[in-house]
N, C-alpha and C positions, 0 to 999 in steps of 0.2 A: 296494826301494820303487819302484813304477811311476810313470812320468811321465804316464800316461794320465789326463786330467782330464775325460773325457767320461762319467764314471759318472753314472747316473740312478737314481732310485728305482724299485724293481720295479713294473711296470705303468704307468709314466709314458709309455712309448712313446718315450723319448728326445726328448721335447719336440715330437714330430711329431703335429699334431692328427689326422692320419689314422689313428693307432694308439691313440687314447684311447677308442675305442668310441663316439664321437659321430657322427651323420650329418653329412656334409660338403656344403657348398654350393660356389659358384664361388670360385676363388682360395684354396681351402683353409680357408675360414672355416666355423664351425659353421652348419649349415643353420637358417634362420629358419622359423617357422611360415608355411605357405602361406596365400594368401587363401582365406577360407571355413573354415579350420581352427578348430575350437572352442577358445575360450580358457577358462581356469579361471574359476570364478565370482569376482566381486569380493569381496575380503576374505579369500580363500584363497591360500596360497602354493603355487607349483608348483616342485618341486626338479628339477634336471636329473639324471636317473638315470644311474648308471654300473654296469657289470657288477660283481657281487660285493657290492652294497649292497642291503639289504632295501628292498622297495617302501614308499614313504611316509616313509622316514627320510633326512635329508640327509646326503650324504657330507661328509667334512671339507673345509672351504674352499668348499663350494658356496654360491651366492647364489640367493635366491628370485626367481622371475620375477614382476614386479609387473604387475598387471592394473588398468587405469584404471577408475574407477567408471562405471557405465552412465549414459547421458543419454537416457532415452526421450522426454523432452518438453522443457520450458522450461529445466530446470536439471540439472546433474550431481548424482547422488544422493550427496552428501557435504556436510559443512559448507561453507557458501558464503563466498566472498570478496566484496569490494565490486563487482567487475565483473559477475558474474551477477545480483546483486541489482538493479543499475542497468539492465542490458540486458533482463532477462526481462519486466518490465512492458510495454516497447515490443514485444517479440516476441509477447506475449499479444494485444496489439491487432492485430497483423498475422496471427496464426495463426487466430484465431476472431473476426473483426470483427462477425459477426452477434450474438454474445453480448456482447462487450465494448463496442463502439461502440453497438450497438443498445440495450443496457441503459443506457448513459450517456445517450443521447438520450431514451429512454422513461421512465426513472425519475428523471432530474435535469434534463436540458435542457428538455424540453417542460413539465414542471411549473413550472420556474423562469420560463420565458417567460410562461406563463399567469398565474402569480401576479404577475409584474411588470406585465403589462397590466392586470389587475384592480385592483391597488393604485394604479397610475397613474391609471386612470379614476376610481376612488372618491375619491382624494385631490384630483383636479381638481374633482370635483363638490362636495366639502366646502369647498374653498377658494372656489370661485365663489359658493356659497351664503352663506358668511360675508361675502364682499365685497359682495354685492348686498343684504344684509339691512338692515332699518331700524336706526336708532341704538339704540332701546330694546331691540332683540332681540340686540344684539351680544354681551352676556355669555353668553347661552344658546348662541348660534351658535359662539362661540369655545370654550366648554366642549365642545360637540358635536364640533368640529374636533379638539380634543385627544383626546377619548375615541375618536373614530373612528380617529385615527392609531394609538392604542395597540392597538385591536382589529385593525387591518390588520397592524401589526407582529407581533402574536401569531399571527395567521393565517399570515403568511409564515414565521415561525419553525417552527410546527407542521408545515406542509407540507414545508418544507425538511428538517427532521430526520427525518420519517417516510420520505420517499423516499430520503434519504441512507442510512438504516439498511437499506432494501431493497437499494440499490445495493451496499452493503458486503457483504451476504450473498451476492449473486449473484457478485460478483467474487472473493470469498474461495473459494467453491466452484469457480468456473471455474479459478482459478490452481492450487488444490490438485489437481484432477483432470488438468489439462493438464500438470502437473509429472510425472505418471505416464504421459504420452503419450495421454491420452484427450481427445477433442474433444466437448464436451457440446452437446446441442441445447437449445432452449428448454424442452422437456418435461422433460429430465433435470435442468436447472437448477431448474425449479419443484419437482420431486420432492425435490431436495436441500435446498431452503431453506424449503419451505412449512410444515414443522413448527416452524421456528425464527423465523417472522416476528414472533410476539408478543414473544419475548425480545429480538429485535433492535430493534424499534420501542420497546419499553419502555426498553431501555438508552439509545438515542439521546435519547429524551425526558427521562429522568432525568438524564443527563449534561448536557444543555443547560440544564435547569432548575437544576441545582446551580451551574453557572457564572453563571447569571442572578442567583441569590440572593447569591452571593459578591460580584459586582460591585455589586448593589443595596445591600448592607450598607456597602461602602466609600463609595458615593455618599451614602447616608443619613447616615453619620457626618460626612462633609464638609459636607453641607447643614445638619445640626444645628449644627455649629460656626459656619457662616456666619451663621446667624440670631442668634447671640449678639451679633455686631457688635463694634466696637472692634478694637484692635490684636490682642488675644489671639485673637479669633474668626478674623481674617484669617490670622494665623500658623498657627493650628490647622488651618484649612481647607487651606492650602498644604502643610503637613507631611503631613496625611492623604492629600491627593491624590498627592503625590510618593511617599511611602513605601508607601502602600496600593497604588498602581499598580505599583510595583516588586515588592512582595510577591506581587501577583496574577500578574505575569509569571513570576516564579520558580516559583510554585506551579503555574502552567499547564504549564511545561516538565516539571516533576517528575511531576505526576499524569497528564498526557496520555501521557507515555512509559510509565509503569508500567501504565497501563490500555489501551495501544494494542492489545493482543492479545485483548481481550474479544470483539469480533465473530468472530475466527477460532476462539476456543474455543467460542463459542456454536454456530457452524455445523458445524465439523468434528468436535468432540468431543461435540456434542449435550448440552452442560452447561446447567443452569439459570443464571439471571442471577448469583446470589450466588457460585456455584461458579466461574463464568467469570471474575468479578472477582478472586477469590483465585488462580485459575490464572494469569491474566495477571501478577499481582503476583509470583508465584513464578518464572515463566519469565524475567522481566526482571531478577531479582536476580542480580548479578554481571556483567550485560551492559548496565547502564543507559546508560553513556556511548556505547558503540558503537551501541546502538539509537537514542538521541537524535540522534547525529551523522548516521546514515544517513537518518533521517526528515527532519531539517532539510535535508540535501543534496538529497534528492528534492524537497522543497518548494521549494527555491530553483530547481532545474531546471525544475519545472513553472511556477513564477511567471515565469521568464525567457521560456519558450515562450509563455505566455499574453500577456505584455506585447508580445512581438514580433508577435503576430497582431492584438491589439486596439488597439495604439497608433496605427496608421495611421488608424483610424476617428476617433480623437480629433483628429488633425490635419485630417481631412476636415471635421469639425464646425466647426473654427476657420475654415477657408477657405470654408465654405459661405456665410457672410455676405457676403464679398467677391464671390462669384460671383453671388449672388441680388440684392444691393443695387443694382447698376447697372440691372438689368432691372426692379426694382421701383420705380424712381424715378417712373415714370409710372403706377404702379398706384394704384387707389383706396385700398387698404389695404396699404401696403408692409410695415408691421410684422407683420401677420398672415402675409404671404407668407414673410418671413424666419423667423418662428417655426415655421411649418409645415415648411419645409425643414429647419430645425435639429432639430425633433422627429422627422422621418423618419430623419435620420442617427442620432440617438440610439437610436431603436427598432432600427435595423439593427445598431448597435454592441452593443446589449443582447442581441440574438439571437445574434450571433456570439460575444460573451463568454460567454453561457450554454452554447453548444455546446462551446467550447474549455474552459470551466471544468468541464463534465461529463466530458470526456475526461481532463482533468487529475486529477479525482477518481478516475477508474479507475486511473491510473498510481500515484497515492499509495496507494490501497487495495491494489493488487496488490503494491507494495513492502512494505507492512506484513505482508501475508499471507506473503510470502517470508521476512521476518524471523521470523515465527512458526515456519515450518517449519525455518528455520536454527537457532533456539534449541532446538527439540526435538531436532534432530540433535546438537547440541553437548552437551546436558544429558541426553538420554534414549536416544541411539542410534537415533533415528527413521530415519536413513539405511539402517540394516540392515533394518528392517522394510519400507521402501519397496522396497529391492532384492529382498527375499524375495517381496514381492507381485508385482513385475514379472516375476521369473523364474517364479513359480508360474503367473501368467496366461499366459505363453508356452507352458507345458506343459499348459494346460487345467485347472488346479486352481481350485477355488472357495474363495478365501481371504477372510477378513473384511476390512472396511475398515481399512487400516493406520493411519488417522488417529484412530481411536477410542482412548480411553485403555485401557491394558492392564488386565486383570483383577486383576493383582497388581503390586506395585512391581517395575519392571524394573531390571536392572543399568544402570550408566552407562558404556557403552563409550566415550562421547565425553568422559569426565571429564578426559582428558589434553589436550584442546584448550584453547588459551589463551583467556582471558576477554576478550580485546581484539579 
């Protein structure tokens, strides 16, 4: 029996990497792919080939070379984690500010400023008219004041919802195409959303109207109990106010989360309104708490940024009286001088708040659009369709829009991804 313990398997080269058939780099290590060398497509395995093994089949013990998913634009084309969902909306603002910030100012900031100025002027006119009217005309003037307030409120709601729907459509289209590495112009955005404007506006109006009706029902029941009088009426009013309000809050969290993907389905999948509602409901099934948590987190971040920008104007308004009052002591009308200064600060604060709020709406809408893409990646394998589209575009192929719904039910390659 021999004492030689250096026996090796045939073809192993005695453990010497230089004899195993692989190209060698510095210090005897296997040579790594050089810069510019083509990598295998995402989702495909690359086996290290050895002599004697058939091409395309892995040798025993070989490990596949993993290729990271491509990132042509805002996000890597794979199911998303929290980090990319939070970072991508801010990247969208920086990459294409002409569309994102421009749309925010054009479709929400400027209309909100105009509506605020018009409503403030009309309200001041109605109040001054009621205050200066004769005693016998007061009932009619007060009724006109209440009716005018209702009309102005309805006008503000309609304008806000219409332009909010338009802004959602623009941002959804921009985020979807920028995720593929495309940078849209105003003309491209208009061509993308112009056929969906009716569905978007109809959805925002119906959604707002549904919540107005729900709140009005709770208020009407509480008011009816209050008119009964007595202890029972007071207790009933308090109970309806408390439990009805809590029920509306819970219902808002549930319904708003389940229907958050409706604008994305309307714009990207070109679905009619009812089909988009059903589509959003199905996509969020199994991912409700994750979707709700991310939407709430983005909302808190946007709220904190908005408060950090607008709060100084509130302190400025408080200090303005102390600054103006000493100089207005010798004025013929010091109260008017203080009120004018205070009104100027409030107008400036409203303008800044409108601009910051519009940009915040862009961030929130972009985050929801990314959640829509992520849900389709997890449930339908959209990431593979997006990768195929990007690779085909690089080779000059004319491929259909990857966001359109498939002609037949697709397999679920992302079914193994966790629902959290």
